C-alpha positions as CSV (number, residue, x, y, z in Angstrom):
1,X,-21.5,-12.0,9.8
2,X,-18.0,-11.9,11.2
3,X,-15.6,-9.1,10.1
4,X,-12.9,-10.6,7.9
5,X,-11.1,-7.3,7.4
6,X,-7.4,-7.1,8.3
7,X,-7.6,-3.4,8.8
8,X,-10.5,-0.9,8.9
9,X,-11.3,2.7,9.6
10,X,-14.2,4.1,11.5
11,X,-15.4,7.7,11.0
12,X,-11.9,8.8,10.0
13,X,-11.3,12.5,9.6
14,X,-8.0,14.2,8.8
15,X,-7.4,18.0,9.1
16,X,-4.5,20.1,8.2
17,X,-3.6,23.5,9.6
18,X,-3.9,25.2,13.1
19,X,-7.6,26.0,12.6
20,X,-8.6,22.7,10.9
21,X,-9.9,24.6,7.8
22,X,-8.4,22.0,5.4
23,X,-10.1,18.7,5.7
24,X,-8.5,15.9,3.7
25,X,-10.6,13.0,4.9
26,X,-14.3,13.1,5.9
27,X,-15.9,10.5,8.0
28,X,-14.2,7.7,6.1
29,X,-15.3,4.2,7.2
30,X,-13.8,1.5,5.0
31,X,-12.7,-2.1,5.3
32,X,-9.7,-3.8,3.7
33,X,-10.2,-7.6,3.4
34,X,-7.5,-9.9,4.7
35,X,-5.2,-11.5,2.1
36,X,-6.6,-9.4,-0.7
37,X,-5.1,-6.6,-2.8
38,X,-7.2,-3.5,-2.4
39,X,-6.6,-0.5,-4.7
40,X,-7.6,3.0,-3.7
41,X,-8.6,5.0,-6.7
42,X,-10.0,8.5,-7.5
43,X,-9.1,11.9,-9.0
44,X,-5.9,13.7,-8.0
45,X,-6.2,15.4,-4.6
46,X,-9.2,13.3,-3.5
47,X,-7.5,11.8,-0.4
48,X,-6.1,8.5,-1.7
49,X,-2.6,9.0,-0.2
50,X,-4.0,10.8,2.9
51,X,-6.1,7.7,3.6
52,X,-3.2,5.4,3.0
53,X,-0.8,7.3,5.3
54,X,-3.5,7.5,8.1
55,X,-3.4,3.7,8.3
56,X,0.0,3.6,10.0
57,X,0.0,7.1,11.6
58,X,2.4,8.7,9.2
59,X,0.4,12.0,9.7
60,X,1.9,12.1,13.2
61,X,5.1,13.3,11.4
62,X,3.3,16.4,10.0
63,X,3.0,19.6,11.9
64,X,-0.6,20.7,12.5
65,X,-2.1,17.5,11.1
66,X,-4.9,16.1,13.2
67,X,-6.7,12.8,12.9
68,X,-10.1,12.0,14.4
69,X,-11.8,8.6,14.4
70,X,-10.0,5.3,14.5
71,X,-8.1,2.7,12.5
72,X,-8.2,-0.9,13.7
73,X,-5.7,-3.6,12.8
74,X,-7.7,-6.6,13.6
75,X,-9.4,-5.6,16.8
76,X,-6.6,-3.3,17.9
77,X,-7.0,0.5,17.6
78,X,-3.9,2.3,16.6
79,X,-4.7,5.9,17.5
80,X,-5.9,5.1,21.1
81,X,-3.2,2.5,21.6
82,X,-0.6,2.7,24.3
83,X,1.8,0.7,22.2
84,X,4.8,2.8,20.9
85,X,4.2,4.1,17.5
86,X,7.3,2.5,15.9
87,X,5.9,-0.9,17.1
88,X,2.5,-0.1,15.6
89,X,4.2,0.8,12.3
90,X,6.0,-2.5,12.3
91,X,2.6,-4.2,11.9
92,X,1.8,-2.0,8.9
93,X,4.6,-1.7,6.3
94,X,4.8,1.3,4.0
95,X,6.4,1.6,0.6
96,X,6.5,5.0,-1.1
97,X,6.2,5.8,-4.8
98,X,9.9,7.0,-4.9
99,X,12.3,4.0,-4.9
100,X,14.6,4.6,-2.0
101,X,17.8,2.8,-0.9
102,X,19.3,3.6,2.4
103,X,23.0,4.6,2.1
104,X,24.3,1.2,3.0
105,X,24.7,-2.3,1.5
106,X,21.9,-4.4,0.1
107,X,22.2,-6.7,3.1
108,X,22.0,-3.9,5.7
109,X,19.1,-2.3,3.9
110,X,17.0,-5.4,4.6
111,X,18.4,-6.0,8.0
112,X,17.9,-2.4,9.2
113,X,14.4,-2.8,10.5
114,X,14.8,-6.1,12.3
115,X,17.9,-4.8,14.1
116,X,15.9,-1.7,15.3
117,X,13.0,-3.8,16.6
118,X,15.0,-6.5,18.2
119,X,18.4,-8.2,18.6
120,X,18.4,-11.1,16.1
121,X,21.5,-13.2,15.8
122,X,23.6,-13.1,12.6
123,X,22.1,-16.4,11.6
124,X,18.6,-15.1,12.1
125,X,19.4,-12.0,10.1
126,X,20.9,-14.0,7.3
127,X,17.8,-16.1,7.1
128,X,15.5,-13.1,7.3
129,X,17.4,-11.2,4.6
130,X,17.3,-14.1,2.2
131,X,13.6,-14.8,2.9
132,X,12.6,-11.2,2.4
133,X,14.6,-10.9,-0.8
134,X,13.1,-14.1,-2.2
135,X,9.6,-12.9,-1.5
136,X,10.2,-9.9,-3.8
137,X,12.0,-12.0,-6.4
138,X,15.2,-10.2,-5.9
139,X,17.4,-12.9,-4.2
140,X,18.8,-14.5,-7.4
141,X,19.7,-11.1,-8.8
142,X,21.7,-9.9,-5.7
143,X,22.8,-13.0,-3.7
144,X,26.4,-12.7,-4.9
145,X,26.7,-9.0,-4.0
146,X,24.9,-8.5,-0.8
147,X,27.7,-6.3,0.5
148,X,27.6,-4.0,-2.5
149,X,26.0,-0.5,-2.1
150,X,22.2,-0.7,-2.5
151,X,22.4,2.5,-4.5
152,X,24.1,0.6,-7.4
153,X,20.9,-1.3,-8.1
154,X,18.5,-0.3,-10.9
155,X,15.5,1.8,-10.0
156,X,13.2,-1.2,-10.4
157,X,15.4,-3.3,-8.1
158,X,15.5,-0.6,-5.5
159,X,11.7,-0.5,-5.4
160,X,11.7,-4.3,-4.8
161,X,14.4,-3.8,-2.2
162,X,12.2,-1.2,-0.5
163,X,9.4,-3.7,-0.4
164,X,11.8,-6.4,1.0
165,X,12.9,-3.9,3.7
166,X,9.2,-3.5,4.6
167,X,8.6,-7.2,4.7
168,X,11.7,-7.9,6.9
169,X,9.9,-6.6,10.0
170,X,7.1,-9.1,9.3
171,X,4.1,-6.8,9.0
172,X,0.5,-7.9,8.8
173,X,-0.4,-5.3,6.2
174,X,1.6,-3.7,3.4
175,X,0.8,-0.2,2.1
176,X,2.0,0.8,-1.4
177,X,1.7,4.4,-2.5
178,X,1.9,4.4,-6.4
179,X,4.9,2.1,-6.2
180,X,5.2,1.6,-9.9
181,X,4.8,5.3,-11.0
182,X,8.6,5.8,-11.3
183,X,9.3,2.5,-13.0
184,X,9.7,1.4,-16.6
185,X,7.1,-1.1,-17.9
186,X,9.3,-4.2,-17.3
187,X,10.1,-3.2,-13.8
188,X,6.5,-2.3,-13.2
189,X,5.5,-5.8,-14.3
190,X,8.0,-7.4,-11.9
191,X,6.6,-5.4,-9.0
192,X,3.0,-6.2,-9.9
193,X,3.9,-9.9,-10.1
194,X,5.5,-9.6,-6.6
195,X,2.4,-7.9,-5.1
196,X,0.1,-10.6,-6.5
197,X,2.2,-13.3,-4.9
198,X,2.5,-11.5,-1.6
199,X,-1.2,-11.3,-0.9
200,X,-1.1,-15.0,0.0
201,X,0.6,-14.0,3.2
202,X,-0.2,-10.3,3.5
203,X,-3.0,-7.8,3.1
204,X,-2.0,-5.4,0.3
205,X,-3.4,-1.8,0.1
206,X,-2.3,0.1,-3.0
207,X,-2.9,3.7,-4.2
208,X,-2.7,3.9,-7.9
209,X,-3.9,6.2,-10.7
210,X,-3.4,3.6,-13.4
211,X,-6.8,2.0,-14.2
212,X,-5.4,-0.9,-16.2
213,X,-3.3,-1.7,-13.1
214,X,-6.5,-1.8,-11.1
215,X,-8.0,-4.2,-13.6
216,X,-5.0,-6.5,-13.4
217,X,-4.4,-6.5,-9.7
218,X,-7.4,-5.5,-7.6
219,X,-9.6,-7.9,-5.6
220,X,-11.2,-5.0,-3.8
221,X,-11.6,-1.3,-4.7
222,X,-12.1,1.9,-2.7
223,X,-13.1,5.0,-4.7
224,X,-12.3,8.3,-3.1
225,X,-13.7,11.7,-4.0
226,X,-13.0,15.0,-2.2
227,X,-12.1,13.2,1.0
228,X,-15.1,10.8,1.0
229,X,-15.1,7.1,0.3
230,X,-18.0,7.0,-2.1
231,X,-17.6,3.3,-3.2
232,X,-16.0,0.2,-1.7
233,X,-16.4,-3.4,-2.6
234,X,-15.2,-6.3,-4.8
235,X,-13.4,-5.0,-7.8
236,X,-15.9,-6.6,-10.2
237,X,-18.8,-4.7,-8.6
238,X,-17.1,-1.3,-8.2
239,X,-15.6,-1.3,-11.7
240,X,-18.5,-2.9,-13.6
241,X,-21.4,-1.3,-11.8
242,X,-20.5,1.6,-9.6
243,X,-23.4,3.0,-7.7
244,X,-22.4,6.7,-7.5
245,X,-22.4,9.1,-10.4
246,X,-19.0,10.4,-9.5
247,X,-17.5,6.9,-9.6
248,X,-19.2,6.1,-12.9
249,X,-17.9,9.3,-14.5
250,X,-14.4,8.6,-13.2
251,X,-14.2,4.9,-14.1
252,X,-15.9,5.2,-17.5
253,X,-14.0,8.3,-18.3
254,X,-10.8,6.3,-18.1
255,X,-11.7,3.4,-20.2
256,X,-12.8,2.0,-23.5
257,X,-14.4,-1.3,-24.3
258,X,-12.1,-4.0,-23.0
259,X,-14.0,-7.1,-21.8
260,X,-13.5,-8.9,-18.6
261,X,-13.6,-12.7,-18.5
262,X,-17.3,-12.5,-17.6
263,X,-17.9,-10.4,-20.7
264,X,-18.8,-7.2,-18.9
265,X,-17.1,-3.9,-19.9
266,X,-13.9,-3.2,-18.0
267,X,-11.3,-0.6,-18.1
268,X,-8.9,-0.3,-21.1
269,X,-6.7,2.6,-20.6
270,X,-5.4,4.9,-17.9
271,X,-6.7,8.1,-19.4
């Protein structure tokens, strides 16, 4: 059977410290299906964000962090690649949990990445900015004030702007690290709607600790525990019938008796 994953890891290890005594990831081999939304779940400190950041070499920015193993985008390795790291990161967008606006206008926030990676014309930039803002359902809200400071937007709007900024460099994969954790329920709903729409064109990988969010959004689930990927597979399989005791304890410990459309027990609360 052919591999339909957009991005995958093979025997991925992550160590912190000069002597490699702190191991955050342990022989992690996972696959993230193309044009699906994968959620990475697990207890606090289990390696969820460590795994996410390894997918576009963000650990390169940390002193004494060492990665062993490999990450492949399609068939291309990113740790053994000769391609400049900024170009690699362009293929794999990243949105952090803290909504962040660059200290410039709304327009320039979105245009920032494309201008770094190339020399688009003003017309090309205009089209790219509009297209990116439309993709995150923000265009109609800001089209009449594109030159206003981005910091004037609401927190929820800034998070969608951060997502638009990531999309503007035309990545293949979008990484989202607890992107709704700082948002109110209405803003969270808008971001969730945006992510569901985006998976038609992108592969979305999302760290979340909100189990109802997993139930609403996930096509595929990876369960992490103490640096190990103990479970991975379609959301219905991992959530309804996890094979490992650790995953069963974690998933069932977070939920009550809500029913999925198939009638099986699904998660009801975040715990």
